[in-house]
CHARMM-style PDB file with segment names, atoms N, HN, CA, C and O in Angstrom:
ATOM      1  N   MET     1       1.594 -70.489 -35.479  1.00  0.00      PROA
ATOM      2  CA  MET     1       2.890 -70.644 -34.646  1.00  0.00      PROA
ATOM      3  C   MET     1       2.732 -69.222 -33.582  1.00  0.00      PROA
ATOM      4  O   MET     1       2.127 -68.185 -33.851  1.00  0.00      PROA
ATOM      5  N   LYS     2       3.332 -69.488 -32.564  1.00  0.00      PROA
ATOM      6  HN  LYS     2       3.824 -70.331 -32.345  1.00  0.00      PROA
ATOM      7  CA  LYS     2       3.684 -68.335 -31.662  1.00  0.00      PROA
ATOM      8  C   LYS     2       4.960 -67.468 -32.301  1.00  0.00      PROA
ATOM      9  O   LYS     2       5.851 -67.983 -32.975  1.00  0.00      PROA
ATOM     10  N   ARG     3       4.880 -66.147 -31.981  1.00  0.00      PROA
ATOM     11  HN  ARG     3       4.156 -65.728 -31.433  1.00  0.00      PROA
ATOM     12  CA  ARG     3       5.811 -65.230 -32.333  1.00  0.00      PROA
ATOM     13  C   ARG     3       7.138 -65.648 -31.723  1.00  0.00      PROA
ATOM     14  O   ARG     3       8.168 -65.450 -32.368  1.00  0.00      PROA
ATOM     15  N   SER     4       7.182 -66.234 -30.477  1.00  0.00      PROA
ATOM     16  HN  SER     4       6.346 -66.395 -29.954  1.00  0.00      PROA
ATOM     17  CA  SER     4       8.377 -66.613 -29.886  1.00  0.00      PROA
ATOM     18  C   SER     4       9.092 -67.865 -30.709  1.00  0.00      PROA
ATOM     19  O   SER     4      10.312 -68.021 -30.642  1.00  0.00      PROA
ATOM     20  N   VAL     5       8.397 -68.586 -31.349  1.00  0.00      PROA
ATOM     21  HN  VAL     5       7.406 -68.460 -31.403  1.00  0.00      PROA
ATOM     22  CA  VAL     5       9.036 -69.661 -31.990  1.00  0.00      PROA
ATOM     23  C   VAL     5       9.701 -69.046 -33.107  1.00  0.00      PROA
ATOM     24  O   VAL     5      10.872 -69.373 -33.304  1.00  0.00      PROA
ATOM     25  N   TRP     6       9.163 -68.227 -33.857  1.00  0.00      PROA
ATOM     26  HN  TRP     6       8.212 -67.962 -33.696  1.00  0.00      PROA
ATOM     27  CA  TRP     6       9.720 -67.524 -35.093  1.00  0.00      PROA
ATOM     28  C   TRP     6      10.889 -66.756 -34.513  1.00  0.00      PROA
ATOM     29  O   TRP     6      11.894 -66.620 -35.211  1.00  0.00      PROA
ATOM     30  N   VAL     7      10.841 -66.239 -33.284  1.00  0.00      PROA
ATOM     31  HN  VAL     7      10.025 -66.350 -32.717  1.00  0.00      PROA
ATOM     32  CA  VAL     7      12.031 -65.325 -32.942  1.00  0.00      PROA
ATOM     33  C   VAL     7      13.261 -66.255 -32.660  1.00  0.00      PROA
ATOM     34  O   VAL     7      14.418 -65.992 -32.987  1.00  0.00      PROA
ATOM     35  N   TRP     8      12.837 -67.388 -31.999  1.00  0.00      PROA
ATOM     36  HN  TRP     8      11.896 -67.601 -31.733  1.00  0.00      PROA
ATOM     37  CA  TRP     8      13.870 -68.374 -31.598  1.00  0.00      PROA
ATOM     38  C   TRP     8      14.549 -69.122 -32.828  1.00  0.00      PROA
ATOM     39  O   TRP     8      15.739 -69.421 -32.929  1.00  0.00      PROA
ATOM     40  N   GLY     9      13.673 -69.322 -33.608  1.00  0.00      PROA
ATOM     41  HN  GLY     9      12.706 -69.079 -33.525  1.00  0.00      PROA
ATOM     42  CA  GLY     9      14.078 -69.842 -34.969  1.00  0.00      PROA
ATOM     43  C   GLY     9      14.917 -68.905 -35.580  1.00  0.00      PROA
ATOM     44  O   GLY     9      15.878 -69.398 -36.170  1.00  0.00      PROA
ATOM     45  N   ILE    10      14.809 -67.618 -35.599  1.00  0.00      PROA
ATOM     46  HN  ILE    10      14.028 -67.218 -35.120  1.00  0.00      PROA
ATOM     47  CA  ILE    10      15.698 -66.635 -36.486  1.00  0.00      PROA
ATOM     48  C   ILE    10      17.215 -66.743 -35.649  1.00  0.00      PROA
ATOM     49  O   ILE    10      18.333 -66.943 -36.124  1.00  0.00      PROA
ATOM     50  N   VAL    11      16.825 -66.545 -34.315  1.00  0.00      PROA
ATOM     51  HN  VAL    11      15.917 -66.383 -33.930  1.00  0.00      PROA
ATOM     52  CA  VAL    11      18.189 -66.674 -33.416  1.00  0.00      PROA
ATOM     53  C   VAL    11      18.985 -67.769 -33.615  1.00  0.00      PROA
ATOM     54  O   VAL    11      20.213 -67.684 -33.621  1.00  0.00      PROA
ATOM     55  N   GLU    12      18.245 -69.034 -33.816  1.00  0.00      PROA
ATOM     56  HN  GLU    12      17.247 -69.104 -33.811  1.00  0.00      PROA
ATOM     57  CA  GLU    12      19.032 -70.244 -34.002  1.00  0.00      PROA
ATOM     58  C   GLU    12      19.818 -70.135 -35.257  1.00  0.00      PROA
ATOM     59  O   GLU    12      21.011 -70.431 -35.318  1.00  0.00      PROA
ATOM     60  N   ALA    13      19.065 -69.670 -36.326  1.00  0.00      PROA
ATOM     61  HN  ALA    13      18.096 -69.429 -36.276  1.00  0.00      PROA
ATOM     62  CA  ALA    13      19.491 -69.779 -37.655  1.00  0.00      PROA
ATOM     63  C   ALA    13      20.874 -68.692 -37.482  1.00  0.00      PROA
ATOM     64  O   ALA    13      21.945 -69.058 -37.965  1.00  0.00      PROA
ATOM     65  N   ILE    14      20.795 -67.580 -36.893  1.00  0.00      PROA
ATOM     66  HN  ILE    14      19.925 -67.282 -36.500  1.00  0.00      PROA
ATOM     67  CA  ILE    14      21.938 -66.561 -36.870  1.00  0.00      PROA
ATOM     68  C   ILE    14      23.127 -67.323 -36.148  1.00  0.00      PROA
ATOM     69  O   ILE    14      24.296 -67.163 -36.499  1.00  0.00      PROA
ATOM     70  N   ILE    15      22.800 -68.041 -35.264  1.00  0.00      PROA
ATOM     71  HN  ILE    15      21.851 -68.172 -34.979  1.00  0.00      PROA
ATOM     72  CA  ILE    15      23.896 -68.632 -34.248  1.00  0.00      PROA
ATOM     73  C   ILE    15      24.608 -69.719 -35.213  1.00  0.00      PROA
ATOM     74  O   ILE    15      25.835 -69.688 -35.312  1.00  0.00      PROA
ATOM     75  N   TRP    16      23.915 -70.602 -35.867  1.00  0.00      PROA
ATOM     76  HN  TRP    16      22.918 -70.628 -35.787  1.00  0.00      PROA
ATOM     77  CA  TRP    16      24.580 -71.775 -36.734  1.00  0.00      PROA
ATOM     78  C   TRP    16      25.052 -71.072 -37.901  1.00  0.00      PROA
ATOM     79  O   TRP    16      25.952 -71.673 -38.487  1.00  0.00      PROA
ATOM     80  N   TYR    17      24.661 -69.839 -38.465  1.00  0.00      PROA
ATOM     81  HN  TYR    17      23.930 -69.351 -37.989  1.00  0.00      PROA
ATOM     82  CA  TYR    17      25.531 -69.369 -39.541  1.00  0.00      PROA
ATOM     83  C   TYR    17      26.608 -68.804 -39.019  1.00  0.00      PROA
ATOM     84  O   TYR    17      27.539 -68.677 -39.815  1.00  0.00      PROA
ATOM     85  N   GLY    18      26.821 -68.345 -37.720  1.00  0.00      PROA
ATOM     86  HN  GLY    18      26.064 -68.448 -37.074  1.00  0.00      PROA
ATOM     87  CA  GLY    18      28.063 -67.977 -37.237  1.00  0.00      PROA
ATOM     88  C   GLY    18      28.954 -69.026 -36.933  1.00  0.00      PROA
ATOM     89  O   GLY    18      30.167 -68.841 -37.023  1.00  0.00      PROA
ATOM     90  N   PHE    19      28.426 -70.238 -36.542  1.00  0.00      PROA
ATOM     91  HN  PHE    19      27.440 -70.388 -36.469  1.00  0.00      PROA
ATOM     92  CA  PHE    19      29.232 -71.496 -36.231  1.00  0.00      PROA
ATOM     93  C   PHE    19      29.847 -71.885 -37.812  1.00  0.00      PROA
ATOM     94  O   PHE    19      31.056 -72.086 -37.922  1.00  0.00      PROA
ATOM     95  N   ILE    20      29.183 -71.953 -38.702  1.00  0.00      PROA
ATOM     96  HN  ILE    20      28.201 -71.790 -38.613  1.00  0.00      PROA
ATOM     97  CA  ILE    20      29.605 -72.405 -40.136  1.00  0.00      PROA
ATOM     98  C   ILE    20      30.747 -71.459 -40.580  1.00  0.00      PROA
ATOM     99  O   ILE    20      31.846 -71.846 -40.978  1.00  0.00      PROA
ATOM    100  N   TYR    21      30.326 -70.087 -40.454  1.00  0.00      PROA
ATOM    101  HN  TYR    21      29.433 -69.773 -40.131  1.00  0.00      PROA
ATOM    102  CA  TYR    21      31.319 -69.167 -40.792  1.00  0.00      PROA
ATOM    103  C   TYR    21      32.511 -69.292 -40.169  1.00  0.00      PROA
ATOM    104  O   TYR    21      33.524 -69.327 -40.868  1.00  0.00      PROA
ATOM    105  N   TYR    22      32.611 -69.380 -38.751  1.00  0.00      PROA
ATOM    106  HN  TYR    22      31.788 -69.351 -38.183  1.00  0.00      PROA
ATOM    107  CA  TYR    22      33.823 -69.453 -37.979  1.00  0.00      PROA
ATOM    108  C   TYR    22      34.596 -70.834 -38.282  1.00  0.00      PROA
ATOM    109  O   TYR    22      35.820 -70.917 -38.392  1.00  0.00      PROA
ATOM    110  N   LEU    23      33.719 -71.870 -38.396  1.00  0.00      PROA
ATOM    111  HN  LEU    23      32.725 -71.802 -38.307  1.00  0.00      PROA
ATOM    112  CA  LEU    23      34.353 -73.065 -38.743  1.00  0.00      PROA
ATOM    113  C   LEU    23      35.341 -73.127 -39.928  1.00  0.00      PROA
ATOM    114  O   LEU    23      36.495 -73.555 -39.905  1.00  0.00      PROA
ATOM    115  N   LEU    24      34.645 -72.607 -40.980  1.00  0.00      PROA
ATOM    116  HN  LEU    24      33.708 -72.259 -40.998  1.00  0.00      PROA
ATOM    117  CA  LEU    24      35.495 -72.328 -42.328  1.00  0.00      PROA
ATOM    118  C   LEU    24      36.511 -71.377 -42.182  1.00  0.00      PROA
ATOM    119  O   LEU    24      37.568 -71.571 -42.781  1.00  0.00      PROA
ATOM    120  N   TYR    25      36.364 -70.345 -41.460  1.00  0.00      PROA
ATOM    121  HN  TYR    25      35.505 -70.187 -40.972  1.00  0.00      PROA
ATOM    122  CA  TYR    25      37.645 -69.415 -41.179  1.00  0.00      PROA
ATOM    123  C   TYR    25      38.627 -70.157 -40.231  1.00  0.00      PROA
ATOM    124  O   TYR    25      39.815 -69.865 -40.370  1.00  0.00      PROA
ATOM    125  N   ALA    26      38.340 -70.963 -39.401  1.00  0.00      PROA
ATOM    126  HN  ALA    26      37.375 -71.201 -39.287  1.00  0.00      PROA
ATOM    127  CA  ALA    26      39.307 -71.730 -38.375  1.00  0.00      PROA
ATOM    128  C   ALA    26      40.160 -72.837 -39.412  1.00  0.00      PROA
ATOM    129  O   ALA    26      41.359 -73.081 -39.283  1.00  0.00      PROA
ATOM    130  N   ILE    27      39.281 -73.430 -40.440  1.00  0.00      PROA
ATOM    131  HN  ILE    27      38.307 -73.232 -40.544  1.00  0.00      PROA
ATOM    132  CA  ILE    27      39.973 -74.240 -41.376  1.00  0.00      PROA
ATOM    133  C   ILE    27      40.935 -73.705 -42.263  1.00  0.00      PROA
ATOM    134  O   ILE    27      41.969 -74.317 -42.529  1.00  0.00      PROA
ATOM    135  N   LYS    28      40.643 -72.544 -42.761  1.00  0.00      PROA
ATOM    136  HN  LYS    28      39.803 -72.046 -42.545  1.00  0.00      PROA
ATOM    137  CA  LYS    28      41.376 -71.768 -43.813  1.00  0.00      PROA
ATOM    138  C   LYS    28      42.709 -71.056 -43.060  1.00  0.00      PROA
ATOM    139  O   LYS    28      43.866 -71.252 -43.432  1.00  0.00      PROA
ATOM    140  N   ASN    29      42.390 -70.348 -42.131  1.00  0.00      PROA
ATOM    141  HN  ASN    29      41.451 -70.189 -41.828  1.00  0.00      PROA
ATOM    142  CA  ASN    29      43.399 -69.687 -41.331  1.00  0.00      PROA
ATOM    143  C   ASN    29      44.211 -70.520 -40.288  1.00  0.00      PROA
ATOM    144  O   ASN    29      43.815 -71.625 -39.919  1.00  0.00      PROA
ATOM    145  N   PRO    30      45.311 -69.974 -39.849  1.00  0.00      PROA
ATOM    146  CA  PRO    30      45.991 -70.585 -38.805  1.00  0.00      PROA
ATOM    147  C   PRO    30      45.523 -69.957 -37.619  1.00  0.00      PROA
ATOM    148  O   PRO    30      45.638 -68.737 -37.505  1.00  0.00      PROA
ATOM    149  N   VAL    31      44.963 -70.708 -36.643  1.00  0.00      PROA
ATOM    150  HN  VAL    31      44.870 -71.699 -36.736  1.00  0.00      PROA
ATOM    151  CA  VAL    31      44.274 -70.059 -35.522  1.00  0.00      PROA
ATOM    152  C   VAL    31      44.799 -70.979 -34.246  1.00  0.00      PROA
ATOM    153  O   VAL    31      45.424 -72.022 -34.438  1.00  0.00      PROA
ATOM    154  N   GLU    32      44.513 -70.532 -33.057  1.00  0.00      PROA
ATOM    155  HN  GLU    32      44.005 -69.684 -32.901  1.00  0.00      PROA
ATOM    156  CA  GLU    32      44.744 -71.449 -31.796  1.00  0.00      PROA
ATOM    157  C   GLU    32      43.698 -72.444 -31.890  1.00  0.00      PROA
ATOM    158  O   GLU    32      42.507 -72.217 -32.101  1.00  0.00      PROA
ATOM    159  N   LEU    33      44.266 -73.596 -31.710  1.00  0.00      PROA
ATOM    160  HN  LEU    33      45.233 -73.780 -31.538  1.00  0.00      PROA
ATOM    161  CA  LEU    33      43.194 -74.573 -31.673  1.00  0.00      PROA
ATOM    162  C   LEU    33      42.143 -74.735 -30.420  1.00  0.00      PROA
ATOM    163  O   LEU    33      40.946 -74.985 -30.558  1.00  0.00      PROA
ATOM    164  N   TRP    34      42.815 -74.547 -29.195  1.00  0.00      PROA
ATOM    165  HN  TRP    34      43.787 -74.344 -29.084  1.00  0.00      PROA
ATOM    166  CA  TRP    34      42.071 -74.536 -28.133  1.00  0.00      PROA
ATOM    167  C   TRP    34      41.016 -73.408 -27.972  1.00  0.00      PROA
ATOM    168  O   TRP    34      39.996 -73.582 -27.306  1.00  0.00      PROA
ATOM    169  N   LEU    35      41.275 -72.356 -28.549  1.00  0.00      PROA
ATOM    170  HN  LEU    35      42.104 -72.214 -29.090  1.00  0.00      PROA
ATOM    171  CA  LEU    35      40.494 -71.149 -28.570  1.00  0.00      PROA
ATOM    172  C   LEU    35      39.437 -71.438 -29.637  1.00  0.00      PROA
ATOM    173  O   LEU    35      38.274 -71.271 -29.270  1.00  0.00      PROA
ATOM    174  N   SER    36      39.610 -71.779 -30.697  1.00  0.00      PROA
ATOM    175  HN  SER    36      40.555 -71.915 -30.994  1.00  0.00      PROA
ATOM    176  CA  SER    36      38.741 -72.174 -31.830  1.00  0.00      PROA
ATOM    177  C   SER    36      37.912 -73.119 -31.544  1.00  0.00      PROA
ATOM    178  O   SER    36      36.747 -72.992 -31.921  1.00  0.00      PROA
ATOM    179  N   SER    37      38.316 -74.289 -30.809  1.00  0.00      PROA
ATOM    180  HN  SER    37      39.262 -74.392 -30.503  1.00  0.00      PROA
ATOM    181  CA  SER    37      37.417 -75.472 -30.471  1.00  0.00      PROA
ATOM    182  C   SER    37      36.607 -74.977 -29.358  1.00  0.00      PROA
ATOM    183  O   SER    37      35.502 -75.516 -29.285  1.00  0.00      PROA
ATOM    184  N   ALA    38      36.889 -74.017 -28.396  1.00  0.00      PROA
ATOM    185  HN  ALA    38      37.786 -73.579 -28.456  1.00  0.00      PROA
ATOM    186  CA  ALA    38      35.930 -73.417 -27.569  1.00  0.00      PROA
ATOM    187  C   ALA    38      34.854 -72.699 -28.101  1.00  0.00      PROA
ATOM    188  O   ALA    38      33.658 -72.815 -27.831  1.00  0.00      PROA
ATOM    189  N   ILE    39      35.519 -71.794 -29.046  1.00  0.00      PROA
ATOM    190  HN  ILE    39      36.490 -71.700 -29.266  1.00  0.00      PROA
ATOM    191  CA  ILE    39      34.243 -70.802 -29.502  1.00  0.00      PROA
ATOM    192  C   ILE    39      33.376 -71.748 -30.314  1.00  0.00      PROA
ATOM    193  O   ILE    39      32.211 -71.354 -30.346  1.00  0.00      PROA
ATOM    194  N   LEU    40      33.587 -72.855 -30.968  1.00  0.00      PROA
ATOM    195  HN  LEU    40      34.534 -73.176 -30.942  1.00  0.00      PROA
ATOM    196  CA  LEU    40      32.865 -73.780 -31.798  1.00  0.00      PROA
ATOM    197  C   LEU    40      32.011 -74.473 -30.841  1.00  0.00      PROA
ATOM    198  O   LEU    40      30.845 -74.675 -31.180  1.00  0.00      PROA
ATOM    199  N   LEU    41      32.419 -74.876 -29.678  1.00  0.00      PROA
ATOM    200  HN  LEU    41      33.367 -74.712 -29.403  1.00  0.00      PROA
ATOM    201  CA  LEU    41      31.607 -75.438 -28.792  1.00  0.00      PROA
ATOM    202  C   LEU    41      30.552 -74.673 -28.278  1.00  0.00      PROA
ATOM    203  O   LEU    41      29.420 -75.150 -28.195  1.00  0.00      PROA
ATOM    204  N   VAL    42      30.840 -73.423 -27.892  1.00  0.00      PROA
ATOM    205  HN  VAL    42      31.760 -73.036 -27.960  1.00  0.00      PROA
ATOM    206  CA  VAL    42      29.775 -72.454 -27.338  1.00  0.00      PROA
ATOM    207  C   VAL    42      28.712 -72.153 -28.357  1.00  0.00      PROA
ATOM    208  O   VAL    42      27.496 -72.157 -28.162  1.00  0.00      PROA
ATOM    209  N   LEU    43      29.351 -71.891 -29.472  1.00  0.00      PROA
ATOM    210  HN  LEU    43      30.339 -71.888 -29.631  1.00  0.00      PROA
ATOM    211  CA  LEU    43      28.329 -71.605 -30.637  1.00  0.00      PROA
ATOM    212  C   LEU    43      27.284 -72.909 -30.811  1.00  0.00      PROA
ATOM    213  O   LEU    43      26.065 -72.746 -30.864  1.00  0.00      PROA
ATOM    214  N   ALA    44      27.897 -74.160 -30.890  1.00  0.00      PROA
ATOM    215  HN  ALA    44      28.888 -74.292 -30.847  1.00  0.00      PROA
ATOM    216  CA  ALA    44      27.079 -75.424 -31.123  1.00  0.00      PROA
ATOM    217  C   ALA    44      26.111 -75.489 -29.928  1.00  0.00      PROA
ATOM    218  O   ALA    44      24.932 -75.746 -30.170  1.00  0.00      PROA
ATOM    219  N   THR    45      26.463 -75.302 -28.803  1.00  0.00      PROA
ATOM    220  HN  THR    45      27.421 -75.094 -28.607  1.00  0.00      PROA
ATOM    221  CA  THR    45      25.511 -75.397 -27.579  1.00  0.00      PROA
ATOM    222  C   THR    45      24.466 -74.219 -27.620  1.00  0.00      PROA
ATOM    223  O   THR    45      23.301 -74.465 -27.306  1.00  0.00      PROA
ATOM    224  N   LEU    46      24.752 -73.251 -27.905  1.00  0.00      PROA
ATOM    225  HN  LEU    46      25.698 -73.051 -28.159  1.00  0.00      PROA
ATOM    226  CA  LEU    46      23.767 -71.998 -27.974  1.00  0.00      PROA
ATOM    227  C   LEU    46      22.870 -72.284 -29.146  1.00  0.00      PROA
ATOM    228  O   LEU    46      21.681 -71.982 -29.039  1.00  0.00      PROA
ATOM    229  N   GLY    47      23.335 -72.857 -30.301  1.00  0.00      PROA
ATOM    230  HN  GLY    47      24.301 -73.102 -30.387  1.00  0.00      PROA
ATOM    231  CA  GLY    47      22.483 -73.056 -31.364  1.00  0.00      PROA
ATOM    232  C   GLY    47      21.531 -74.150 -31.010  1.00  0.00      PROA
ATOM    233  O   GLY    47      20.377 -74.069 -31.432  1.00  0.00      PROA
ATOM    234  N   THR    48      21.918 -75.224 -30.236  1.00  0.00      PROA
ATOM    235  HN  THR    48      22.855 -75.290 -29.893  1.00  0.00      PROA
ATOM    236  CA  THR    48      21.011 -76.240 -29.897  1.00  0.00      PROA
ATOM    237  C   THR    48      19.987 -75.932 -28.723  1.00  0.00      PROA
ATOM    238  O   THR    48      18.845 -76.386 -28.645  1.00  0.00      PROA
ATOM    239  N   VAL    49      20.618 -75.060 -27.809  1.00  0.00      PROA
ATOM    240  HN  VAL    49      21.545 -74.691 -27.872  1.00  0.00      PROA
ATOM    241  CA  VAL    49      19.648 -74.374 -26.968  1.00  0.00      PROA
ATOM    242  C   VAL    49      18.592 -73.497 -27.482  1.00  0.00      PROA
ATOM    243  O   VAL    49      17.475 -73.412 -26.973  1.00  0.00      PROA
ATOM    244  N   ALA    50      18.998 -72.835 -28.533  1.00  0.00      PROA
ATOM    245  HN  ALA    50      19.906 -72.904 -28.947  1.00  0.00      PROA
ATOM    246  CA  ALA    50      18.092 -71.932 -28.994  1.00  0.00      PROA
ATOM    247  C   ALA    50      17.202 -72.570 -30.006  1.00  0.00      PROA
ATOM    248  O   ALA    50      16.603 -71.754 -30.707  1.00  0.00      PROA
ATOM    249  N   CYS    51      16.955 -73.893 -30.268  1.00  0.00      PROA
ATOM    250  HN  CYS    51      17.441 -74.555 -29.699  1.00  0.00      PROA
ATOM    251  CA  CYS    51      16.174 -74.503 -31.226  1.00  0.00      PROA
ATOM    252  C   CYS    51      14.778 -74.533 -30.507  1.00  0.00      PROA
ATOM    253  O   CYS    51      14.653 -74.874 -29.331  1.00  0.00      PROA
ATOM    254  N   PRO    52      13.773 -74.158 -31.290  1.00  0.00      PROA
ATOM    255  CA  PRO    52      12.265 -74.264 -30.709  1.00  0.00      PROA
ATOM    256  C   PRO    52      11.926 -75.804 -30.451  1.00  0.00      PROA
ATOM    257  O   PRO    52      11.211 -76.050 -29.480  1.00  0.00      PROA
ATOM    258  N   TRP    53      12.379 -76.856 -31.238  1.00  0.00      PROA
ATOM    259  HN  TRP    53      12.961 -76.657 -32.027  1.00  0.00      PROA
ATOM    260  CA  TRP    53      12.260 -78.152 -31.105  1.00  0.00      PROA
ATOM    261  C   TRP    53      12.722 -78.663 -29.700  1.00  0.00      PROA
ATOM    262  O   TRP    53      12.088 -79.452 -28.999  1.00  0.00      PROA
ATOM    263  N   VAL    54      13.855 -78.124 -29.415  1.00  0.00      PROA
ATOM    264  HN  VAL    54      14.370 -77.483 -29.984  1.00  0.00      PROA
ATOM    265  CA  VAL    54      14.560 -78.566 -28.224  1.00  0.00      PROA
ATOM    266  C   VAL    54      13.876 -77.892 -26.976  1.00  0.00      PROA
ATOM    267  O   VAL    54      13.835 -78.581 -25.956  1.00  0.00      PROA
ATOM    268  N   GLN    55      13.410 -76.803 -26.939  1.00  0.00      PROA
ATOM    269  HN  GLN    55      13.443 -76.244 -27.767  1.00  0.00      PROA
ATOM    270  CA  GLN    55      12.726 -75.985 -26.024  1.00  0.00      PROA
ATOM    271  C   GLN    55      11.459 -76.464 -25.736  1.00  0.00      PROA
ATOM    272  O   GLN    55      11.064 -76.370 -24.573  1.00  0.00      PROA
ATOM    273  N   ASN    56      10.615 -77.055 -26.744  1.00  0.00      PROA
ATOM    274  HN  ASN    56      10.936 -77.131 -27.688  1.00  0.00      PROA
ATOM    275  CA  ASN    56       9.525 -77.695 -26.545  1.00  0.00      PROA
ATOM    276  C   ASN    56       9.328 -79.158 -26.278  1.00  0.00      PROA
ATOM    277  O   ASN    56       8.243 -79.737 -26.250  1.00  0.00      PROA
ATOM    278  N   SER    57      10.556 -79.701 -26.079  1.00  0.00      PROA
ATOM    279  HN  SER    57      11.438 -79.230 -26.102  1.00  0.00      PROA
ATOM    280  CA  SER    57      10.605 -81.111 -25.862  1.00  0.00      PROA
ATOM    281  C   SER    57      10.111 -81.494 -24.323  1.00  0.00      PROA
ATOM    282  O   SER    57       9.812 -80.561 -23.578  1.00  0.00      PROA
ATOM    283  N   SER    58      10.036 -82.683 -23.906  1.00  0.00      PROA
ATOM    284  HN  SER    58      10.279 -83.441 -24.512  1.00  0.00      PROA
ATOM    285  CA  SER    58       9.791 -83.020 -22.624  1.00  0.00      PROA
ATOM    286  C   SER    58      11.125 -83.072 -21.678  1.00  0.00      PROA
ATOM    287  O   SER    58      11.128 -82.761 -20.487  1.00  0.00      PROA
ATOM    288  N   ALA    59      11.999 -83.418 -22.255  1.00  0.00      PROA
ATOM    289  HN  ALA    59      11.997 -83.671 -23.222  1.00  0.00      PROA
ATOM    290  CA  ALA    59      13.363 -83.504 -21.597  1.00  0.00      PROA
ATOM    291  C   ALA    59      13.738 -82.106 -21.036  1.00  0.00      PROA
ATOM    292  O   ALA    59      14.112 -81.864 -19.889  1.00  0.00      PROA
ATOM    293  N   TRP    60      13.554 -81.155 -22.149  1.00  0.00      PROA
ATOM    294  HN  TRP    60      13.251 -81.352 -23.081  1.00  0.00      PROA
ATOM    295  CA  TRP    60      13.982 -79.769 -21.616  1.00  0.00      PROA
ATOM    296  C   TRP    60      13.003 -79.201 -20.560  1.00  0.00      PROA
ATOM    297  O   TRP    60      13.468 -78.461 -19.692  1.00  0.00      PROA
ATOM    298  N   ARG    61      11.765 -79.475 -20.567  1.00  0.00      PROA
ATOM    299  HN  ARG    61      11.387 -80.076 -21.271  1.00  0.00      PROA
ATOM    300  CA  ARG    61      10.752 -78.912 -19.596  1.00  0.00      PROA
ATOM    301  C   ARG    61      11.011 -79.624 -18.135  1.00  0.00      PROA
ATOM    302  O   ARG    61      10.839 -79.054 -17.058  1.00  0.00      PROA
ATOM    303  N   ARG    62      11.468 -81.006 -18.311  1.00  0.00      PROA
ATOM    304  HN  ARG    62      11.608 -81.469 -19.186  1.00  0.00      PROA
ATOM    305  CA  ARG    62      12.132 -81.588 -16.997  1.00  0.00      PROA
ATOM    306  C   ARG    62      13.184 -81.043 -16.466  1.00  0.00      PROA
ATOM    307  O   ARG    62      13.329 -80.874 -15.255  1.00  0.00      PROA
ATOM    308  N   MET    63      14.198 -80.652 -17.561  1.00  0.00      PROA
ATOM    309  HN  MET    63      14.080 -80.790 -18.544  1.00  0.00      PROA
ATOM    310  CA  MET    63      15.417 -80.208 -16.865  1.00  0.00      PROA
ATOM    311  C   MET    63      15.176 -78.673 -16.363  1.00  0.00      PROA
ATOM    312  O   MET    63      15.940 -78.253 -15.493  1.00  0.00      PROA
ATOM    313  N   MET    64      14.231 -77.878 -16.827  1.00  0.00      PROA
ATOM    314  HN  MET    64      13.611 -78.219 -17.533  1.00  0.00      PROA
ATOM    315  CA  MET    64      13.866 -76.563 -16.500  1.00  0.00      PROA
ATOM    316  C   MET    64      13.027 -76.568 -15.158  1.00  0.00      PROA
ATOM    317  O   MET    64      12.752 -75.547 -14.526  1.00  0.00      PROA
ATOM    318  N   GLY    65      12.688 -77.743 -14.838  1.00  0.00      PROA
ATOM    319  HN  GLY    65      12.911 -78.572 -15.351  1.00  0.00      PROA
ATOM    320  CA  GLY    65      11.613 -77.811 -13.581  1.00  0.00      PROA
ATOM    321  C   GLY    65      10.305 -77.643 -13.841  1.00  0.00      PROA
ATOM    322  O   GLY    65       9.537 -77.631 -12.880  1.00  0.00      PROA
ATOM    323  N   LYS    66       9.735 -77.464 -15.306  1.00  0.00      PROA
ATOM    324  HN  LYS    66      10.359 -77.473 -16.088  1.00  0.00      PROA
ATOM    325  CA  LYS    66       8.477 -77.198 -15.549  1.00  0.00      PROA
ATOM    326  C   LYS    66       7.458 -78.269 -15.722  1.00  0.00      PROA
ATOM    327  O   LYS    66       6.306 -78.077 -16.112  1.00  0.00      PROA
ATOM    328  N   GLU    67       8.111 -79.687 -15.321  1.00  0.00      PROA
ATOM    329  HN  GLU    67       9.047 -79.842 -15.005  1.00  0.00      PROA
ATOM    330  CA  GLU    67       7.188 -80.797 -15.752  1.00  0.00      PROA
ATOM    331  C   GLU    67       7.667 -81.980 -14.723  1.00  0.00      PROA
ATOM    332  O   GLU    67       8.861 -82.165 -14.488  1.00  0.00      PROA
ATOM    333  N   VAL    68       6.745 -82.670 -14.201  1.00  0.00      PROA
ATOM    334  HN  VAL    68       5.775 -82.519 -14.392  1.00  0.00      PROA
ATOM    335  CA  VAL    68       7.204 -83.528 -13.360  1.00  0.00      PROA
ATOM    336  C   VAL    68       7.298 -85.081 -14.174  1.00  0.00      PROA
ATOM    337  OT1 VAL    68       7.712 -86.071 -13.570  1.00  0.00      PROA
TER     338      VAL     68
END
């Protein structure tokens, strides 16, 4: 595998760790619901985009204009 796949895999794992950590924090402590949901939505989106499988899919390549 290429080095970039490993790097993106590590980045993805860090983002999903942050997502789970903040989710548990938001469940345990009183927080602003709209702010917590926005943070969780951003983290989930970043985690999905950082996934090497998503980046190597044909749908991703079509979206980025690299495939016809």
